PDB file as gemmi writes it, atoms N, CA and C in Angstrom:
CRYST1    1.000    1.000    1.000  90.00  90.00  90.00 P 1                      
ATOM      1  N   MET A   1      49.082 -12.323 -22.410  1.00  0.00           N  
ATOM      2  CA  MET A   1      50.425 -12.286 -22.950  1.00  0.00           C  
ATOM      3  C   MET A   1      51.358 -13.091 -22.048  1.00  0.00           C  
ATOM      4  N   ALA A   2      52.253 -13.857 -22.640  1.00  0.00           N  
ATOM      5  CA  ALA A   2      53.198 -14.663 -21.880  1.00  0.00           C  
ATOM      6  C   ALA A   2      54.184 -13.771 -21.142  1.00  0.00           C  
ATOM      7  N   GLU A   3      54.621 -14.251 -20.002  1.00  0.00           N  
ATOM      8  CA  GLU A   3      55.575 -13.494 -19.197  1.00  0.00           C  
ATOM      9  C   GLU A   3      56.907 -13.388 -19.935  1.00  0.00           C  
ATOM     10  N   LYS A   4      57.464 -12.190 -19.938  1.00  0.00           N  
ATOM     11  CA  LYS A   4      58.740 -11.942 -20.597  1.00  0.00           C  
ATOM     12  C   LYS A   4      59.846 -12.484 -19.696  1.00  0.00           C  
ATOM     13  N   THR A   5      60.732 -13.298 -20.273  1.00  0.00           N  
ATOM     14  CA  THR A   5      61.795 -13.908 -19.479  1.00  0.00           C  
ATOM     15  C   THR A   5      63.184 -13.413 -19.859  1.00  0.00           C  
ATOM     16  N   ALA A   6      63.271 -12.636 -20.943  1.00  0.00           N  
ATOM     17  CA  ALA A   6      64.560 -12.093 -21.370  1.00  0.00           C  
ATOM     18  C   ALA A   6      64.326 -10.767 -22.077  1.00  0.00           C  
ATOM     19  N   LEU A   7      65.361  -9.954 -22.096  1.00  0.00           N  
ATOM     20  CA  LEU A   7      65.287  -8.642 -22.728  1.00  0.00           C  
ATOM     21  C   LEU A   7      66.188  -8.586 -23.947  1.00  0.00           C  
ATOM     22  N   GLY A   8      65.738  -7.875 -24.979  1.00  0.00           N  
ATOM     23  CA  GLY A   8      66.624  -7.562 -26.082  1.00  0.00           C  
ATOM     24  C   GLY A   8      67.628  -6.526 -25.596  1.00  0.00           C  
ATOM     25  N   GLU A   9      68.708  -6.348 -26.334  1.00  0.00           N  
ATOM     26  CA  GLU A   9      69.764  -5.429 -25.885  1.00  0.00           C  
ATOM     27  C   GLU A   9      69.250  -4.011 -25.658  1.00  0.00           C  
ATOM     28  N   PHE A  10      68.510  -3.463 -26.610  1.00  0.00           N  
ATOM     29  CA  PHE A  10      68.058  -2.083 -26.460  1.00  0.00           C  
ATOM     30  C   PHE A  10      67.022  -1.951 -25.352  1.00  0.00           C  
ATOM     31  N   GLU A  11      66.101  -2.902 -25.251  1.00  0.00           N  
ATOM     32  CA  GLU A  11      65.127  -2.882 -24.145  1.00  0.00           C  
ATOM     33  C   GLU A  11      65.863  -2.922 -22.806  1.00  0.00           C  
ATOM     34  N   HIS A  12      66.912  -3.733 -22.743  1.00  0.00           N  
ATOM     35  CA  HIS A  12      67.724  -3.834 -21.532  1.00  0.00           C  
ATOM     36  C   HIS A  12      68.328  -2.469 -21.203  1.00  0.00           C  
ATOM     37  N   HIS A  13      68.880  -1.799 -22.209  1.00  0.00           N  
ATOM     38  CA  HIS A  13      69.466  -0.472 -22.004  1.00  0.00           C  
ATOM     39  C   HIS A  13      68.417   0.525 -21.513  1.00  0.00           C  
ATOM     40  N   VAL A  14      67.250   0.514 -22.128  1.00  0.00           N  
ATOM     41  CA  VAL A  14      66.187   1.444 -21.747  1.00  0.00           C  
ATOM     42  C   VAL A  14      65.733   1.163 -20.313  1.00  0.00           C  
ATOM     43  N   LEU A  15      65.575  -0.100 -19.977  1.00  0.00           N  
ATOM     44  CA  LEU A  15      65.162  -0.463 -18.617  1.00  0.00           C  
ATOM     45  C   LEU A  15      66.191   0.006 -17.596  1.00  0.00           C  
ATOM     46  N   LEU A  16      67.475  -0.189 -17.883  1.00  0.00           N  
ATOM     47  CA  LEU A  16      68.527   0.244 -16.961  1.00  0.00           C  
ATOM     48  C   LEU A  16      68.570   1.766 -16.832  1.00  0.00           C  
ATOM     49  N   ALA A  17      68.387   2.485 -17.930  1.00  0.00           N  
ATOM     50  CA  ALA A  17      68.366   3.946 -17.866  1.00  0.00           C  
ATOM     51  C   ALA A  17      67.190   4.424 -17.022  1.00  0.00           C  
ATOM     52  N   ALA A  18      66.033   3.803 -17.203  1.00  0.00           N  
ATOM     53  CA  ALA A  18      64.853   4.169 -16.407  1.00  0.00           C  
ATOM     54  C   ALA A  18      65.086   3.867 -14.930  1.00  0.00           C  
ATOM     55  N   LEU A  19      65.729   2.751 -14.636  1.00  0.00           N  
ATOM     56  CA  LEU A  19      66.056   2.413 -13.247  1.00  0.00           C  
ATOM     57  C   LEU A  19      67.003   3.448 -12.647  1.00  0.00           C  
ATOM     58  N   ARG A  20      68.004   3.811 -13.398  1.00  0.00           N  
ATOM     59  CA  ARG A  20      69.007   4.768 -12.934  1.00  0.00           C  
ATOM     60  C   ARG A  20      68.376   6.121 -12.624  1.00  0.00           C  
ATOM     61  N   LEU A  21      67.427   6.549 -13.460  1.00  0.00           N  
ATOM     62  CA  LEU A  21      66.832   7.877 -13.310  1.00  0.00           C  
ATOM     63  C   LEU A  21      65.677   7.906 -12.315  1.00  0.00           C  
ATOM     64  N   GLY A  22      65.096   6.767 -12.043  1.00  0.00           N  
ATOM     65  CA  GLY A  22      63.970   6.733 -11.116  1.00  0.00           C  
ATOM     66  C   GLY A  22      62.679   7.101 -11.804  1.00  0.00           C  
ATOM     67  N   ASP A  23      62.245   8.322 -11.659  1.00  0.00           N  
ATOM     68  CA  ASP A  23      60.976   8.797 -12.205  1.00  0.00           C  
ATOM     69  C   ASP A  23      61.300   9.810 -13.297  1.00  0.00           C  
ATOM     70  N   ALA A  24      61.280   9.378 -14.557  1.00  0.00           N  
ATOM     71  CA  ALA A  24      61.709  10.264 -15.639  1.00  0.00           C  
ATOM     72  C   ALA A  24      60.832  10.088 -16.861  1.00  0.00           C  
ATOM     73  N   TYR A  25      60.862  11.073 -17.721  1.00  0.00           N  
ATOM     74  CA  TYR A  25      60.162  10.960 -18.993  1.00  0.00           C  
ATOM     75  C   TYR A  25      61.182  10.645 -20.087  1.00  0.00           C  
ATOM     76  N   THR A  26      60.736  10.554 -21.315  1.00  0.00           N  
ATOM     77  CA  THR A  26      61.542  10.020 -22.412  1.00  0.00           C  
ATOM     78  C   THR A  26      62.830  10.798 -22.680  1.00  0.00           C  
ATOM     79  N   ALA A  27      62.779  12.116 -22.687  1.00  0.00           N  
ATOM     80  CA  ALA A  27      63.972  12.905 -23.033  1.00  0.00           C  
ATOM     81  C   ALA A  27      65.159  12.616 -22.109  1.00  0.00           C  
ATOM     82  N   PRO A  28      64.989  12.620 -20.784  1.00  0.00           N  
ATOM     83  CA  PRO A  28      66.130  12.278 -19.926  1.00  0.00           C  
ATOM     84  C   PRO A  28      66.602  10.829 -20.107  1.00  0.00           C  
ATOM     85  N   ILE A  29      65.683   9.920 -20.406  1.00  0.00           N  
ATOM     86  CA  ILE A  29      66.071   8.528 -20.662  1.00  0.00           C  
ATOM     87  C   ILE A  29      66.941   8.472 -21.909  1.00  0.00           C  
ATOM     88  N   LEU A  30      66.535   9.174 -22.946  1.00  0.00           N  
ATOM     89  CA  LEU A  30      67.296   9.224 -24.190  1.00  0.00           C  
ATOM     90  C   LEU A  30      68.693   9.809 -23.935  1.00  0.00           C  
ATOM     91  N   THR A  31      68.780  10.902 -23.189  1.00  0.00           N  
ATOM     92  CA  THR A  31      70.064  11.529 -22.867  1.00  0.00           C  
ATOM     93  C   THR A  31      70.949  10.580 -22.069  1.00  0.00           C  
ATOM     94  N   GLU A  32      70.361   9.889 -21.116  1.00  0.00           N  
ATOM     95  CA  GLU A  32      71.110   8.922 -20.295  1.00  0.00           C  
ATOM     96  C   GLU A  32      71.665   7.798 -21.167  1.00  0.00           C  
ATOM     97  N   LEU A  33      70.847   7.289 -22.071  1.00  0.00           N  
ATOM     98  CA  LEU A  33      71.297   6.223 -22.971  1.00  0.00           C  
ATOM     99  C   LEU A  33      72.472   6.692 -23.834  1.00  0.00           C  
ATOM    100  N   GLU A  34      72.354   7.887 -24.397  1.00  0.00           N  
ATOM    101  CA  GLU A  34      73.423   8.389 -25.254  1.00  0.00           C  
ATOM    102  C   GLU A  34      74.711   8.627 -24.480  1.00  0.00           C  
ATOM    103  N   SER A  35      74.597   9.177 -23.277  1.00  0.00           N  
ATOM    104  CA  SER A  35      75.814   9.450 -22.500  1.00  0.00           C  
ATOM    105  C   SER A  35      76.462   8.170 -21.976  1.00  0.00           C  
ATOM    106  N   ARG A  36      75.673   7.188 -21.605  1.00  0.00           N  
ATOM    107  CA  ARG A  36      76.225   5.942 -21.053  1.00  0.00           C  
ATOM    108  C   ARG A  36      76.741   4.987 -22.127  1.00  0.00           C  
ATOM    109  N   THR A  37      76.091   4.975 -23.300  1.00  0.00           N  
ATOM    110  CA  THR A  37      76.506   4.029 -24.337  1.00  0.00           C  
ATOM    111  C   THR A  37      77.430   4.649 -25.372  1.00  0.00           C  
ATOM    112  N   GLY A  38      77.447   5.981 -25.442  1.00  0.00           N  
ATOM    113  CA  GLY A  38      78.259   6.649 -26.446  1.00  0.00           C  
ATOM    114  C   GLY A  38      77.690   6.511 -27.853  1.00  0.00           C  
ATOM    115  N   ARG A  39      76.423   6.151 -27.926  1.00  0.00           N  
ATOM    116  CA  ARG A  39      75.761   5.955 -29.222  1.00  0.00           C  
ATOM    117  C   ARG A  39      74.582   6.908 -29.341  1.00  0.00           C  
ATOM    118  N   GLU A  40      74.305   7.323 -30.574  1.00  0.00           N  
ATOM    119  CA  GLU A  40      73.140   8.158 -30.828  1.00  0.00           C  
ATOM    120  C   GLU A  40      71.888   7.287 -30.765  1.00  0.00           C  
ATOM    121  N   VAL A  41      70.852   7.806 -30.135  1.00  0.00           N  
ATOM    122  CA  VAL A  41      69.611   7.047 -29.939  1.00  0.00           C  
ATOM    123  C   VAL A  41      68.447   7.891 -30.442  1.00  0.00           C  
ATOM    124  N   SER A  42      67.524   7.271 -31.149  1.00  0.00           N  
ATOM    125  CA  SER A  42      66.354   8.015 -31.619  1.00  0.00           C  
ATOM    126  C   SER A  42      65.248   7.960 -30.570  1.00  0.00           C  
ATOM    127  N   ALA A  43      64.516   9.059 -30.493  1.00  0.00           N  
ATOM    128  CA  ALA A  43      63.394   9.119 -29.547  1.00  0.00           C  
ATOM    129  C   ALA A  43      62.359   8.059 -29.888  1.00  0.00           C  
ATOM    130  N   ALA A  44      62.135   7.822 -31.172  1.00  0.00           N  
ATOM    131  CA  ALA A  44      61.148   6.815 -31.587  1.00  0.00           C  
ATOM    132  C   ALA A  44      61.520   5.434 -31.067  1.00  0.00           C  
ATOM    133  N   ALA A  45      62.804   5.090 -31.108  1.00  0.00           N  
ATOM    134  CA  ALA A  45      63.244   3.783 -30.608  1.00  0.00           C  
ATOM    135  C   ALA A  45      62.981   3.658 -29.111  1.00  0.00           C  
ATOM    136  N   VAL A  46      63.182   4.755 -28.375  1.00  0.00           N  
ATOM    137  CA  VAL A  46      62.923   4.737 -26.931  1.00  0.00           C  
ATOM    138  C   VAL A  46      61.430   4.569 -26.670  1.00  0.00           C  
ATOM    139  N   TYR A  47      60.593   5.296 -27.405  1.00  0.00           N  
ATOM    140  CA  TYR A  47      59.136   5.167 -27.252  1.00  0.00           C  
ATOM    141  C   TYR A  47      58.682   3.725 -27.512  1.00  0.00           C  
ATOM    142  N   ILE A  48      59.192   3.132 -28.577  1.00  0.00           N  
ATOM    143  CA  ILE A  48      58.808   1.756 -28.926  1.00  0.00           C  
ATOM    144  C   ILE A  48      59.241   0.784 -27.836  1.00  0.00           C  
ATOM    145  N   ALA A  49      60.474   0.920 -27.364  1.00  0.00           N  
ATOM    146  CA  ALA A  49      60.967   0.031 -26.306  1.00  0.00           C  
ATOM    147  C   ALA A  49      60.145   0.202 -25.030  1.00  0.00           C  
ATOM    148  N   LEU A  50      59.831   1.436 -24.674  1.00  0.00           N  
ATOM    149  CA  LEU A  50      59.024   1.670 -23.474  1.00  0.00           C  
ATOM    150  C   LEU A  50      57.636   1.064 -23.614  1.00  0.00           C  
ATOM    151  N   ARG A  51      57.047   1.151 -24.803  1.00  0.00           N  
ATOM    152  CA  ARG A  51      55.729   0.549 -25.025  1.00  0.00           C  
ATOM    153  C   ARG A  51      55.796  -0.962 -24.833  1.00  0.00           C  
ATOM    154  N   ARG A  52      56.847  -1.592 -25.385  1.00  0.00           N  
ATOM    155  CA  ARG A  52      57.007  -3.049 -25.218  1.00  0.00           C  
ATOM    156  C   ARG A  52      57.215  -3.404 -23.749  1.00  0.00           C  
ATOM    157  N   LEU A  53      58.053  -2.632 -23.064  1.00  0.00           N  
ATOM    158  CA  LEU A  53      58.310  -2.904 -21.649  1.00  0.00           C  
ATOM    159  C   LEU A  53      57.034  -2.724 -20.817  1.00  0.00           C  
ATOM    160  N   GLU A  54      56.232  -1.735 -21.182  1.00  0.00           N  
ATOM    161  CA  GLU A  54      54.982  -1.515 -20.445  1.00  0.00           C  
ATOM    162  C   GLU A  54      53.995  -2.649 -20.697  1.00  0.00           C  
ATOM    163  N   ARG A  55      53.890  -3.092 -21.957  1.00  0.00           N  
ATOM    164  CA  ARG A  55      52.996  -4.210 -22.263  1.00  0.00           C  
ATOM    165  C   ARG A  55      53.400  -5.466 -21.516  1.00  0.00           C  
ATOM    166  N   ALA A  56      54.692  -5.635 -21.283  1.00  0.00           N  
ATOM    167  CA  ALA A  56      55.193  -6.805 -20.566  1.00  0.00           C  
ATOM    168  C   ALA A  56      55.105  -6.622 -19.051  1.00  0.00           C  
ATOM    169  N   GLY A  57      54.657  -5.455 -18.589  1.00  0.00           N  
ATOM    170  CA  GLY A  57      54.517  -5.203 -17.156  1.00  0.00           C  
ATOM    171  C   GLY A  57      55.831  -4.883 -16.462  1.00  0.00           C  
ATOM    172  N   LEU A  58      56.847  -4.498 -17.225  1.00  0.00           N  
ATOM    173  CA  LEU A  58      58.168  -4.229 -16.641  1.00  0.00           C  
ATOM    174  C   LEU A  58      58.355  -2.766 -16.270  1.00  0.00           C  
ATOM    175  N   VAL A  59      57.577  -1.889 -16.890  1.00  0.00           N  
ATOM    176  CA  VAL A  59      57.535  -0.479 -16.500  1.00  0.00           C  
ATOM    177  C   VAL A  59      56.079  -0.055 -16.443  1.00  0.00           C  
ATOM    178  N   ARG A  60      55.851   1.008 -15.722  1.00  0.00           N  
ATOM    179  CA  ARG A  60      54.521   1.610 -15.646  1.00  0.00           C  
ATOM    180  C   ARG A  60      54.699   3.080 -16.033  1.00  0.00           C  
ATOM    181  N   THR A  61      53.794   3.603 -16.823  1.00  0.00           N  
ATOM    182  CA  THR A  61      53.883   5.008 -17.189  1.00  0.00           C  
ATOM    183  C   THR A  61      52.690   5.769 -16.640  1.00  0.00           C  
ATOM    184  N   GLN A  62      52.908   7.059 -16.458  1.00  0.00           N  
ATOM    185  CA  GLN A  62      51.846   7.915 -15.945  1.00  0.00           C  
ATOM    186  C   GLN A  62      51.915   9.246 -16.688  1.00  0.00           C  
ATOM    187  N   LEU A  63      50.806   9.643 -17.269  1.00  0.00           N  
ATOM    188  CA  LEU A  63      50.726  10.919 -17.967  1.00  0.00           C  
ATOM    189  C   LEU A  63      50.474  12.007 -16.934  1.00  0.00           C  
ATOM    190  N   ARG A  64      51.356  12.984 -16.906  1.00  0.00           N  
ATOM    191  CA  ARG A  64      51.198  14.104 -15.975  1.00  0.00           C  
ATOM    192  C   ARG A  64      50.908  15.360 -16.781  1.00  0.00           C  
ATOM    193  N   THR A  65      49.934  16.098 -16.312  1.00  0.00           N  
ATOM    194  CA  THR A  65      49.514  17.300 -17.032  1.00  0.00           C  
ATOM    195  C   THR A  65      50.519  18.424 -16.819  1.00  0.00           C  
ATOM    196  N   GLY A  66      50.478  19.379 -17.718  1.00  0.00           N  
ATOM    197  CA  GLY A  66      51.361  20.536 -17.625  1.00  0.00           C  
ATOM    198  C   GLY A  66      51.155  21.322 -16.344  1.00  0.00           C  
ATOM    199  N   THR A  67      49.907  21.397 -15.852  1.00  0.00           N  
ATOM    200  CA  THR A  67      49.646  22.163 -14.630  1.00  0.00           C  
ATOM    201  C   THR A  67      50.289  21.496 -13.415  1.00  0.00           C  
ATOM    202  N   GLU A  68      50.326  20.164 -13.400  1.00  0.00           N  
ATOM    203  CA  GLU A  68      51.003  19.446 -12.309  1.00  0.00           C  
ATOM    204  C   GLU A  68      52.500  19.742 -12.314  1.00  0.00           C  
ATOM    205  N   LEU A  69      53.037  19.918 -13.522  1.00  0.00           N  
ATOM    206  CA  LEU A  69      54.473  20.076 -13.698  1.00  0.00           C  
ATOM    207  C   LEU A  69      54.901  21.534 -13.785  1.00  0.00           C  
ATOM    208  N   HIS A  70      53.939  22.455 -13.749  1.00  0.00           N  
ATOM    209  CA  HIS A  70      54.213  23.877 -13.936  1.00  0.00           C  
ATOM    210  C   HIS A  70      54.888  24.110 -15.287  1.00  0.00           C  
ATOM    211  N   GLU A  71      54.423  23.368 -16.280  1.00  0.00           N  
ATOM    212  CA  GLU A  71      54.933  23.481 -17.639  1.00  0.00           C  
ATOM    213  C   GLU A  71      53.749  23.587 -18.588  1.00  0.00           C  
ATOM    214  N   ARG A  72      54.042  23.737 -19.854  1.00  0.00           N  
ATOM    215  CA  ARG A  72      52.982  23.931 -20.846  1.00  0.00           C  
ATOM    216  C   ARG A  72      52.419  22.639 -21.408  1.00  0.00           C  
ATOM    217  N   ARG A  73      53.145  21.549 -21.304  1.00  0.00           N  
ATOM    218  CA  ARG A  73      52.651  20.326 -21.957  1.00  0.00           C  
ATOM    219  C   ARG A  73      52.694  19.129 -21.017  1.00  0.00           C  
ATOM    220  N   GLU A  74      51.981  18.081 -21.444  1.00  0.00           N  
ATOM    221  CA  GLU A  74      51.959  16.840 -20.670  1.00  0.00           C  
ATOM    222  C   GLU A  74      53.231  16.038 -20.952  1.00  0.00           C  
ATOM    223  N   ARG A  75      53.602  15.236 -19.991  1.00  0.00           N  
ATOM    224  CA  ARG A  75      54.731  14.324 -20.162  1.00  0.00           C  
ATOM    225  C   ARG A  75      54.338  12.963 -19.588  1.00  0.00           C  
ATOM    226  N   ARG A  76      54.832  11.912 -20.236  1.00  0.00           N  
ATOM    227  CA  ARG A  76      54.578  10.557 -19.776  1.00  0.00           C  
ATOM    228  C   ARG A  76      55.802  10.096 -18.982  1.00  0.00           C  
ATOM    229  N   TYR A  77      55.626   9.928 -17.678  1.00  0.00           N  
ATOM    230  CA  TYR A  77      56.715   9.522 -16.794  1.00  0.00           C  
ATOM    231  C   TYR A  77      56.762   7.998 -16.669  1.00  0.00           C  
ATOM    232  N   VAL A  78      57.953   7.484 -16.502  1.00  0.00           N  
ATOM    233  CA  VAL A  78      58.212   6.046 -16.488  1.00  0.00           C  
ATOM    234  C   VAL A  78      58.761   5.632 -15.132  1.00  0.00           C  
ATOM    235  N   ARG A  79      58.249   4.522 -14.625  1.00  0.00           N  
ATOM    236  CA  ARG A  79      58.785   3.931 -13.392  1.00  0.00           C  
ATOM    237  C   ARG A  79      58.876   2.426 -13.610  1.00  0.00           C  
ATOM    238  N   VAL A  80      60.007   1.850 -13.220  1.00  0.00           N  
ATOM    239  CA  VAL A  80      60.220   0.406 -13.374  1.00  0.00           C  
ATOM    240  C   VAL A  80      59.430  -0.319 -12.284  1.00  0.00           C  
ATOM    241  N   THR A  81      58.742  -1.372 -12.675  1.00  0.00           N  
ATOM    242  CA  THR A  81      57.936  -2.163 -11.745  1.00  0.00           C  
ATOM    243  C   THR A  81      58.813  -3.193 -11.029  1.00  0.00           C  
ATOM    244  N   PRO A  82      58.306  -3.805  -9.960  1.00  0.00           N  
ATOM    245  CA  PRO A  82      59.051  -4.893  -9.317  1.00  0.00           C  
ATOM    246  C   PRO A  82      59.408  -6.019 -10.290  1.00  0.00           C  
ATOM    247  N   ALA A  83      58.501  -6.323 -11.224  1.00  0.00           N  
ATOM    248  CA  ALA A  83      58.799  -7.361 -12.227  1.00  0.00           C  
ATOM    249  C   ALA A  83      59.960  -6.929 -13.118  1.00  0.00           C  
ATOM    250  N   GLY A  84      60.027  -5.641 -13.439  1.00  0.00           N  
ATOM    251  CA  GLY A  84      61.131  -5.121 -14.243  1.00  0.00           C  
ATOM    252  C   GLY A  84      62.457  -5.202 -13.510  1.00  0.00           C  
ATOM    253  N   ILE A  85      62.425  -4.900 -12.231  1.00  0.00           N  
ATOM    254  CA  ILE A  85      63.640  -4.996 -11.407  1.00  0.00           C  
ATOM    255  C   ILE A  85      64.094  -6.448 -11.330  1.00  0.00           C  
ATOM    256  N   LYS A  86      63.152  -7.339 -11.131  1.00  0.00           N  
ATOM    257  CA  LYS A  86      63.485  -8.766 -11.055  1.00  0.00           C  
ATOM    258  C   LYS A  86      64.116  -9.252 -12.361  1.00  0.00           C  
ATOM    259  N   LEU A  87      63.540  -8.867 -13.494  1.00  0.00           N  
ATOM    260  CA  LEU A  87      64.083  -9.302 -14.779  1.00  0.00           C  
ATOM    261  C   LEU A  87      65.455  -8.674 -15.043  1.00  0.00           C  
ATOM    262  N   ALA A  88      65.648  -7.425 -14.647  1.00  0.00           N  
ATOM    263  CA  ALA A  88      66.965  -6.774 -14.805  1.00  0.00           C  
ATOM    264  C   ALA A  88      68.024  -7.509 -13.979  1.00  0.00           C  
ATOM    265  N   ARG A  89      67.672  -7.895 -12.770  1.00  0.00           N  
ATOM    266  CA  ARG A  89      68.619  -8.651 -11.924  1.00  0.00           C  
ATOM    267  C   ARG A  89      68.967  -9.994 -12.554  1.00  0.00           C  
ATOM    268  N   GLU A  90      67.976 -10.663 -13.099  1.00  0.00           N  
ATOM    269  CA  GLU A  90      68.218 -11.957 -13.735  1.00  0.00           C  
ATOM    270  C   GLU A  90      69.092 -11.786 -14.975  1.00  0.00           C  
ATOM    271  N   ALA A  91      68.846 -10.745 -15.750  1.00  0.00           N  
ATOM    272  CA  ALA A  91      69.671 -10.477 -16.938  1.00  0.00           C  
ATOM    273  C   ALA A  91      71.120 -10.226 -16.528  1.00  0.00           C  
ATOM    274  N   ARG A  92      71.315  -9.516 -15.438  1.00  0.00           N  
ATOM    275  CA  ARG A  92      72.667  -9.244 -14.919  1.00  0.00           C  
ATOM    276  C   ARG A  92      73.350 -10.551 -14.514  1.00  0.00           C  
ATOM    277  N   ARG A  93      72.628 -11.395 -13.810  1.00  0.00           N  
ATOM    278  CA  ARG A  93      73.196 -12.692 -13.395  1.00  0.00           C  
ATOM    279  C   ARG A  93      73.588 -13.533 -14.613  1.00  0.00           C  
ATOM    280  N   ARG A  94      72.728 -13.540 -15.626  1.00  0.00           N  
ATOM    281  CA  ARG A  94      73.034 -14.306 -16.844  1.00  0.00           C  
ATOM    282  C   ARG A  94      74.296 -13.787 -17.520  1.00  0.00           C  
ATOM    283  N   LEU A  95      74.420 -12.466 -17.623  1.00  0.00           N  
ATOM    284  CA  LEU A  95      75.617 -11.896 -18.257  1.00  0.00           C  
ATOM    285  C   LEU A  95      76.874 -12.218 -17.459  1.00  0.00           C  
ATOM    286  N   PHE A  96      76.801 -12.121 -16.148  1.00  0.00           N  
ATOM    287  CA  PHE A  96      77.963 -12.458 -15.320  1.00  0.00           C  
ATOM    288  C   PHE A  96      78.353 -13.925 -15.493  1.00  0.00           C  
ATOM    289  N   ARG A  97      77.362 -14.805 -15.562  1.00  0.00           N  
ATOM    290  CA  ARG A  97      77.666 -16.233 -15.767  1.00  0.00           C  
ATOM    291  C   ARG A  97      78.326 -16.459 -17.125  1.00  0.00           C  
ATOM    292  N   LEU A  98      77.891 -15.730 -18.136  1.00  0.00           N  
ATOM    293  CA  LEU A  98      78.511 -15.866 -19.457  1.00  0.00           C  
ATOM    294  C   LEU A  98      79.957 -15.354 -19.469  1.00  0.00           C  
ATOM    295  N   TRP A  99      80.210 -14.272 -18.751  1.00  0.00           N  
ATOM    296  CA  TRP A  99      81.560 -13.703 -18.711  1.00  0.00           C  
ATOM    297  C   TRP A  99      82.483 -14.461 -17.766  1.00  0.00           C  
ATOM    298  N   ASP A 100      81.940 -15.180 -16.820  1.00  0.00           N  
ATOM    299  CA  ASP A 100      82.749 -15.870 -15.815  1.00  0.00           C  
ATOM    300  C   ASP A 100      83.753 -16.819 -16.478  1.00  0.00           C  
ATOM    301  N   GLY A 101      85.013 -16.637 -16.160  1.00  0.00           N  
ATOM    302  CA  GLY A 101      86.071 -17.493 -16.681  1.00  0.00           C  
ATOM    303  C   GLY A 101      86.548 -17.137 -18.068  1.00  0.00           C  
ATOM    304  N   LEU A 102      85.989 -16.097 -18.660  1.00  0.00           N  
ATOM    305  CA  LEU A 102      86.381 -15.688 -20.001  1.00  0.00           C  
ATOM    306  C   LEU A 102      87.488 -14.645 -19.899  1.00  0.00           C  
ATOM    307  N   HIS A 103      88.723 -15.103 -19.876  1.00  0.00           N  
ATOM    308  CA  HIS A 103      89.859 -14.220 -19.668  1.00  0.00           C  
ATOM    309  C   HIS A 103      90.485 -13.763 -20.992  1.00  0.00           C  
ATOM    310  N   VAL A 104      90.092 -14.335 -22.088  1.00  0.00           N  
ATOM    311  CA  VAL A 104      90.669 -14.024 -23.398  1.00  0.00           C  
ATOM    312  C   VAL A 104      90.503 -12.548 -23.743  1.00  0.00           C  
ATOM    313  N   LEU A 105      89.376 -11.932 -23.341  1.00  0.00           N  
ATOM    314  CA  LEU A 105      89.087 -10.564 -23.728  1.00  0.00           C  
ATOM    315  C   LEU A 105      89.472  -9.532 -22.683  1.00  0.00           C  
ATOM    316  N   GLN A 106      90.117  -9.944 -21.624  1.00  0.00           N  
ATOM    317  CA  GLN A 106      90.501  -8.975 -20.599  1.00  0.00           C  
ATOM    318  C   GLN A 106      91.527  -8.012 -21.163  1.00  0.00           C  
ATOM    319  N   ALA A 107      91.366  -6.734 -20.798  1.00  0.00           N  
ATOM    320  CA  ALA A 107      92.285  -5.710 -21.270  1.00  0.00           C  
ATOM    321  C   ALA A 107      93.670  -5.930 -20.671  1.00  0.00           C  
ATOM    322  N   LYS A 108      94.666  -5.693 -21.483  1.00  0.00           N  
ATOM    323  CA  LYS A 108      96.048  -5.808 -21.013  1.00  0.00           C  
ATOM    324  C   LYS A 108      96.554  -4.413 -20.690  1.00  0.00           C  
ATOM    325  N   GLY A 109      97.137  -4.295 -19.488  1.00  0.00           N  
ATOM    326  CA  GLY A 109      97.607  -3.030 -18.952  1.00  0.00           C  
ATOM    327  C   GLY A 109      98.609  -2.367 -19.735  1.00  0.00           C  
TER     328      GLY A 109                                                      
END                                                                             
């Protein structure tokens, strides 16, 4: 598979939420996305985005058993890889370059 060089908007959001949370499973990522964006997010959309990010090598997941977690069920935990961090930084730089000098949309006090 070719190396991913850019992120779609939702994949970008999911990657940033996973970075912010560190080691988390889908439910906290979904909650983080909803609280930070103010938008309702479906669990299925998060699962799909995480699968794409994992296939691209930007996140790594690990299935943890209920006994490890002192819970009844397994959970798939997500951690952003160095490649994911690198791509997130590049996406940030690109956005800053696009916004640089764009004063038309600045909020007026």
